[in-house]
C-alpha positions as CSV (number, residue, x, y, z in Angstrom):
1,X,-23.0,-24.4,-8.0
2,X,-21.5,-24.3,-11.5
3,X,-17.9,-25.4,-12.0
4,X,-15.5,-22.6,-12.0
5,X,-13.5,-22.1,-15.3
6,X,-9.9,-22.8,-15.8
7,X,-8.0,-19.7,-17.0
8,X,-4.4,-19.1,-18.1
9,X,-2.5,-15.9,-17.4
10,X,0.3,-15.2,-19.8
11,X,2.9,-12.9,-18.3
12,X,2.0,-14.0,-14.8
13,X,5.2,-12.7,-13.2
14,X,4.6,-9.0,-14.3
15,X,2.9,-6.3,-12.2
16,X,-0.7,-6.8,-13.6
17,X,-0.4,-10.5,-14.4
18,X,0.8,-11.3,-10.9
19,X,-2.0,-9.3,-9.2
20,X,-4.5,-11.0,-11.5
21,X,-3.3,-14.4,-10.5
22,X,-3.4,-13.3,-6.8
23,X,-6.8,-11.7,-7.1
24,X,-8.5,-14.6,-8.9
25,X,-7.0,-17.1,-6.5
26,X,-8.0,-15.2,-3.4
27,X,-11.6,-14.7,-4.6
28,X,-11.7,-18.4,-5.8
29,X,-13.2,-17.3,-9.1
30,X,-11.2,-19.7,-11.3
31,X,-8.7,-22.4,-11.5
32,X,-5.7,-20.3,-12.4
33,X,-2.8,-21.5,-14.6
34,X,0.1,-19.0,-14.5
35,X,2.3,-19.2,-17.6
36,X,5.9,-17.8,-17.4
37,X,8.9,-17.9,-19.7
38,X,11.4,-19.6,-17.4
39,X,11.8,-21.3,-14.0
40,X,13.5,-18.2,-12.7
41,X,10.3,-16.2,-13.4
42,X,8.5,-18.2,-10.8
43,X,10.3,-16.5,-8.0
44,X,7.5,-13.9,-7.5
45,X,4.8,-16.6,-7.7
46,X,6.4,-18.4,-4.8
47,X,4.5,-16.0,-2.6
48,X,1.2,-17.6,-3.8
49,X,2.2,-21.2,-2.8
50,X,3.3,-22.9,-6.1
51,X,2.2,-26.3,-4.9
52,X,-1.4,-25.1,-5.3
53,X,-0.9,-23.5,-8.7
54,X,-0.9,-25.3,-12.0
55,X,1.9,-23.1,-13.3
56,X,3.4,-23.8,-16.8
57,X,6.6,-22.8,-18.6
58,X,6.2,-21.5,-22.2
59,X,7.6,-19.0,-24.6
60,X,4.8,-16.5,-25.2
61,X,6.0,-15.8,-28.8
62,X,5.9,-19.4,-29.9
63,X,2.4,-20.7,-31.0
64,X,2.9,-24.5,-30.6
65,X,4.9,-24.1,-27.4
66,X,2.1,-22.0,-25.9
67,X,-0.8,-24.1,-27.3
68,X,0.5,-27.2,-25.5
69,X,0.1,-25.4,-22.2
70,X,-3.5,-24.2,-22.8
71,X,-5.3,-27.5,-22.9
72,X,-8.7,-27.3,-21.0
73,X,-8.4,-23.5,-20.5
74,X,-11.5,-21.5,-21.3
75,X,-9.9,-18.1,-21.0
76,X,-6.4,-16.7,-21.7
77,X,-5.4,-13.4,-20.2
78,X,-2.5,-11.7,-22.1
79,X,-0.4,-9.5,-19.8
80,X,2.9,-9.7,-21.6
81,X,5.2,-6.7,-21.7
82,X,8.3,-6.0,-23.8
83,X,9.6,-4.4,-26.9
84,X,7.7,-4.2,-30.3
85,X,8.8,-7.7,-31.4
86,X,7.7,-9.3,-28.1
87,X,4.4,-7.4,-28.1
88,X,3.5,-8.3,-31.7
89,X,4.7,-11.9,-31.7
90,X,3.1,-12.7,-28.4
91,X,-0.2,-11.3,-29.4
92,X,-0.3,-13.4,-32.6
93,X,0.9,-16.5,-30.8
94,X,-1.7,-16.0,-28.1
95,X,-4.5,-15.9,-30.6
96,X,-3.3,-18.8,-32.7
97,X,-2.4,-20.9,-29.7
98,X,-5.9,-20.2,-28.2
99,X,-7.5,-21.4,-31.5
100,X,-5.4,-24.6,-31.5
101,X,-6.2,-25.4,-27.9
102,X,-9.9,-24.5,-28.0
103,X,-9.7,-21.5,-25.7
104,X,-13.0,-19.6,-25.9
105,X,-11.8,-16.1,-25.2
106,X,-8.6,-14.1,-25.2
107,X,-8.5,-11.0,-22.9
108,X,-5.8,-8.8,-24.3
109,X,-4.3,-6.1,-22.1
110,X,-3.5,-3.2,-24.4
111,X,-3.1,0.5,-23.3
112,X,-5.0,3.8,-23.6
113,X,-1.9,5.2,-25.3
114,X,-3.4,3.8,-28.5
115,X,-5.4,7.1,-28.4
116,X,-2.2,9.1,-27.8
117,X,-0.9,10.8,-24.6
118,X,-3.3,13.7,-25.0
119,X,-6.4,12.4,-26.7
120,X,-8.6,14.9,-28.5
121,X,-11.8,15.9,-26.9
122,X,-14.6,13.3,-27.6
123,X,-12.2,10.3,-27.8
124,X,-14.0,7.1,-26.9
125,X,-13.5,3.3,-26.9
126,X,-14.3,3.0,-30.6
127,X,-12.4,6.1,-31.9
128,X,-9.8,5.5,-34.6
129,X,-6.4,4.6,-33.1
130,X,-3.6,7.0,-33.5
131,X,-1.0,5.3,-35.7
132,X,1.5,8.2,-36.0
133,X,3.0,8.7,-32.6
134,X,6.6,9.5,-31.5
135,X,6.8,6.6,-29.0
136,X,7.6,3.1,-30.0
137,X,5.5,1.4,-27.3
138,X,2.4,3.4,-28.2
139,X,2.7,2.5,-31.9
140,X,3.5,-1.2,-31.0
141,X,0.2,-1.4,-29.0
142,X,-1.7,0.1,-32.0
143,X,-0.1,-2.4,-34.3
144,X,-1.0,-5.3,-31.9
145,X,-4.6,-4.3,-31.8
146,X,-4.8,-4.0,-35.6
147,X,-3.2,-7.5,-35.8
148,X,-5.7,-9.0,-33.4
149,X,-8.6,-7.4,-35.3
150,X,-7.4,-9.1,-38.5
151,X,-6.8,-12.5,-36.8
152,X,-10.2,-12.6,-35.1
153,X,-12.0,-12.3,-38.4
154,X,-11.8,-16.1,-38.6
155,X,-14.1,-16.2,-35.5
156,X,-12.0,-19.0,-33.9
157,X,-11.5,-17.0,-30.7
158,X,-13.3,-14.1,-29.1
159,X,-11.1,-11.2,-28.3
160,X,-11.7,-8.6,-25.6
161,X,-9.3,-5.7,-25.5
162,X,-8.8,-3.5,-22.4
163,X,-7.1,-0.2,-22.5
164,X,-6.0,1.0,-19.1
165,X,-4.0,4.2,-18.8
166,X,-1.9,5.1,-15.7
167,X,-1.9,1.9,-13.7
168,X,-0.8,2.4,-10.1
169,X,-0.8,0.5,-6.8
170,X,1.4,-1.8,-4.7
171,X,4.3,-3.3,-6.7
172,X,3.8,-0.8,-9.6
173,X,7.2,0.1,-11.0
174,X,6.5,3.0,-13.3
175,X,3.7,4.9,-11.7
176,X,4.4,4.2,-8.1
177,X,8.0,3.0,-7.2
178,X,9.7,5.0,-9.9
179,X,7.9,8.2,-8.8
180,X,8.9,7.6,-5.2
181,X,12.5,7.0,-6.2
182,X,12.6,10.1,-8.3
183,X,11.1,12.2,-5.5
184,X,13.7,10.8,-3.0
185,X,16.6,11.4,-5.4
186,X,15.5,14.9,-6.5
187,X,14.8,13.8,-10.1
188,X,11.1,14.3,-10.1
189,X,9.4,17.2,-11.9
190,X,5.9,18.3,-12.8
191,X,4.7,19.9,-16.0
192,X,2.7,23.1,-15.4
193,X,2.6,22.4,-11.7
194,X,1.0,19.0,-12.4
195,X,-2.2,20.4,-13.7
196,X,-2.5,17.8,-16.5
197,X,-5.0,15.0,-16.4
198,X,-3.7,11.7,-15.1
199,X,-6.2,9.0,-16.1
200,X,-5.4,6.6,-13.3
201,X,-6.6,3.1,-12.7
202,X,-5.9,1.3,-9.4
203,X,-4.6,-2.1,-10.2
204,X,-7.4,-4.0,-8.4
205,X,-10.0,-2.0,-10.4
206,X,-8.2,-3.2,-13.6
207,X,-8.0,-6.9,-12.7
208,X,-11.7,-6.7,-11.8
209,X,-12.4,-5.3,-15.2
210,X,-10.3,-8.0,-16.8
211,X,-12.4,-10.7,-15.1
212,X,-15.6,-8.9,-16.3
213,X,-14.1,-8.8,-19.8
214,X,-13.6,-12.6,-19.6
215,X,-17.0,-13.5,-18.3
216,X,-19.4,-11.0,-19.9
217,X,-21.0,-12.5,-23.1
218,X,-21.6,-9.0,-24.6
219,X,-17.9,-8.1,-24.4
220,X,-16.9,-10.4,-27.2
221,X,-14.7,-8.7,-29.8
222,X,-15.1,-5.3,-28.1
223,X,-12.6,-2.7,-26.9
224,X,-12.8,-0.9,-23.6
225,X,-11.1,2.1,-21.9
226,X,-10.5,1.3,-18.2
227,X,-9.8,4.0,-15.6
228,X,-10.9,4.9,-12.1
229,X,-13.6,7.1,-13.6
230,X,-12.4,10.2,-11.7
231,X,-10.8,13.5,-12.6
232,X,-7.3,13.1,-11.3
233,X,-4.3,15.3,-12.0
234,X,-0.6,14.4,-12.1
235,X,-0.1,16.6,-9.0
236,X,-2.7,14.4,-7.2
237,X,-0.7,11.3,-7.9
238,X,2.7,12.8,-7.2
239,X,1.4,14.3,-3.9
240,X,0.0,11.0,-2.7
241,X,3.4,9.3,-3.3
242,X,5.3,12.3,-1.8
243,X,3.2,12.1,1.3
244,X,4.2,8.4,1.8
245,X,7.9,9.2,1.7
246,X,7.7,12.5,3.6
247,X,8.7,14.7,0.6
248,X,7.2,18.2,0.4
249,X,5.4,18.4,-3.0
250,X,6.2,22.1,-3.0
251,X,9.9,21.4,-3.5
252,X,9.3,19.5,-6.7
253,X,10.3,21.6,-9.8
254,X,7.7,22.5,-12.4
255,X,8.4,22.9,-16.1
256,X,6.7,26.2,-17.2
257,X,3.8,25.8,-19.5
258,X,5.1,28.5,-21.9
259,X,8.3,26.5,-22.4
260,X,6.6,23.3,-23.5
261,X,6.1,24.2,-27.2
262,X,9.9,24.8,-27.5
263,X,10.7,21.6,-25.6
264,X,8.3,19.6,-27.9
265,X,10.0,21.2,-31.0
266,X,13.4,20.2,-29.7
267,X,12.3,16.7,-28.9
268,X,10.8,16.3,-32.4
269,X,14.1,17.2,-33.9
270,X,15.8,14.7,-31.7
271,X,13.4,12.0,-32.7
272,X,14.2,12.7,-36.4
273,X,17.9,12.4,-35.7
274,X,17.4,9.0,-34.0
275,X,15.6,7.7,-37.1
276,X,18.6,8.5,-39.3
277,X,20.4,5.4,-40.7
278,X,23.0,4.0,-38.3
279,X,26.0,4.2,-40.5
280,X,29.5,5.0,-38.9
281,X,29.5,8.5,-40.5
282,X,25.9,9.2,-39.3
283,X,26.7,8.1,-35.8
284,X,29.4,10.8,-35.5
285,X,27.0,13.4,-36.9
286,X,24.2,12.2,-34.6
287,X,26.5,12.6,-31.5
288,X,27.3,16.1,-32.5
289,X,23.7,17.0,-33.2
290,X,22.4,15.5,-30.0
291,X,25.1,17.4,-28.0
292,X,23.8,20.6,-29.6
293,X,20.2,19.7,-28.8
294,X,21.1,18.8,-25.2
295,X,22.7,22.3,-24.9
296,X,19.6,23.9,-26.4
297,X,17.4,22.1,-23.9
298,X,19.6,23.1,-21.0
299,X,19.8,26.8,-22.1
300,X,16.0,26.9,-22.5
301,X,15.1,25.3,-19.2
302,X,17.7,27.3,-17.3
303,X,15.3,30.2,-18.0
304,X,12.9,28.7,-15.5
305,X,12.5,31.3,-12.8
306,X,13.2,30.5,-9.2
307,X,9.7,31.6,-8.2
308,X,8.2,28.7,-10.1
309,X,10.4,26.1,-8.4
310,X,9.2,26.2,-4.9
311,X,12.3,25.8,-2.7
312,X,14.2,24.3,-5.6
313,X,17.1,26.6,-6.4
314,X,18.0,27.7,-9.9
315,X,21.5,26.2,-9.4
316,X,19.9,22.7,-9.0
317,X,18.2,22.6,-12.4
318,X,21.3,21.5,-14.4
319,X,21.4,18.3,-12.4
320,X,17.7,17.7,-13.2
321,X,18.0,18.1,-17.0
322,X,19.6,14.7,-17.8
323,X,16.6,13.0,-16.2
324,X,14.0,14.7,-18.3
325,X,11.9,12.1,-20.0
326,X,10.1,13.0,-23.2
327,X,7.4,10.4,-22.6
328,X,6.7,11.5,-19.0
329,X,6.5,15.1,-20.1
330,X,4.2,14.2,-22.9
331,X,1.9,12.2,-20.6
332,X,1.7,15.1,-18.2
333,X,0.3,17.4,-20.9
334,X,-2.9,15.4,-21.1
335,X,-6.0,17.6,-21.0
336,X,-8.8,15.0,-21.5
337,X,-10.5,12.7,-19.0
338,X,-11.0,9.4,-20.8
339,X,-14.6,8.0,-20.5
340,X,-15.5,4.6,-19.2
341,X,-19.2,4.8,-20.3
342,X,-18.9,1.7,-22.6
343,X,-17.2,-0.4,-19.9
344,X,-19.9,0.5,-17.4
345,X,-22.7,-0.3,-19.9
346,X,-21.4,-3.6,-21.4
347,X,-19.2,-5.0,-18.7
348,X,-21.1,-3.7,-15.7
349,X,-17.7,-2.2,-14.7
350,X,-17.9,0.0,-11.6
351,X,-14.5,1.0,-10.0
352,X,-14.9,-0.3,-6.4
353,X,-11.8,1.3,-5.1
354,X,-11.7,5.1,-5.3
355,X,-8.5,7.0,-6.2
356,X,-8.3,8.2,-2.6
357,X,-8.6,4.7,-1.2
358,X,-6.1,3.3,-3.9
359,X,-3.6,6.0,-2.8
360,X,-4.1,5.0,0.8
361,X,-3.3,1.4,0.1
362,X,-0.4,2.3,-2.1
363,X,1.1,4.5,0.5
364,X,1.3,1.6,3.0
365,X,3.1,-0.4,0.4
366,X,5.5,2.4,-0.5
367,X,6.5,2.8,3.2
368,X,7.1,-0.9,3.4
369,X,9.0,-1.1,0.1
370,X,11.2,1.9,0.9
371,X,11.6,0.8,4.6
372,X,9.9,3.9,5.9
373,X,7.5,2.2,8.3
374,X,7.7,3.5,11.9
């Protein structure tokens, strides 16, 4: 039996990073070296028995600091999250540190948002990335991919980039716990009754793809879209979470499709205002303008008819308006099922856990996390 490789996981205390450490350890596929920023970040890893893990402390944005912790590692998984500065600095540091330490391959966890929230029909893994987007995170991921493409030209380290979209499952904050919390607090809403495409990927399918990206020779310097490979709608995802917490999906408000163009126009105006220089005078003007925009949004969405809100009364809508999230509304307008043809062909990727089974496992965790177990 060949010796199993030593791999490092950068961002091992995050949702995907932690599950990757857990999954690789359970399946005994590698000697796993979790890397976190501070001792306090090890709290979550305590569940995995730290005495058996070769954990390290390093700043993901500092090349020399990181390189010293990568000795003898064959693979580095980059699962770091954060603002633009963190995303870009950690990507560059990961590549340069890998080169210094002799790491063979860097598996970089990007995001399908590099193709936009509503990719055009025909978008695939090798389509041109969308550089002009209204969301900082999306553009930051595009910038980080472009950065890594430039860096890998020296051929010092192989780079494999994975682009998951809506990652859900046990311990997921944004697309599991947050949805449950919003449903329980009456802050959840669906766009066009949740008919938009939700390109889900269950977390275990993602970490399996990450491992295939690390070990498949043909994957070197390639980019891959990763999803569950099914046609899932936002209503499907919200319904699964709602069932776990005993919330009737019919009581969740829906934002009428015909109002979305007006909402998008208002949001674009708001984005322009936010980009205005932050001088004392402009701050006052901005406050006044944003107040007017907020009024415009409220006036527009108060037009939503009671018949389109299930059991949600029209009087309840003003309390919902402050929680409207431009990014969530944009995501829910997706009309395109992202393909995983390339991942299947080059990685041998085949989602082993269906969306239905993933929801079933996630529902058990939600009931436990929200103390709803019988």
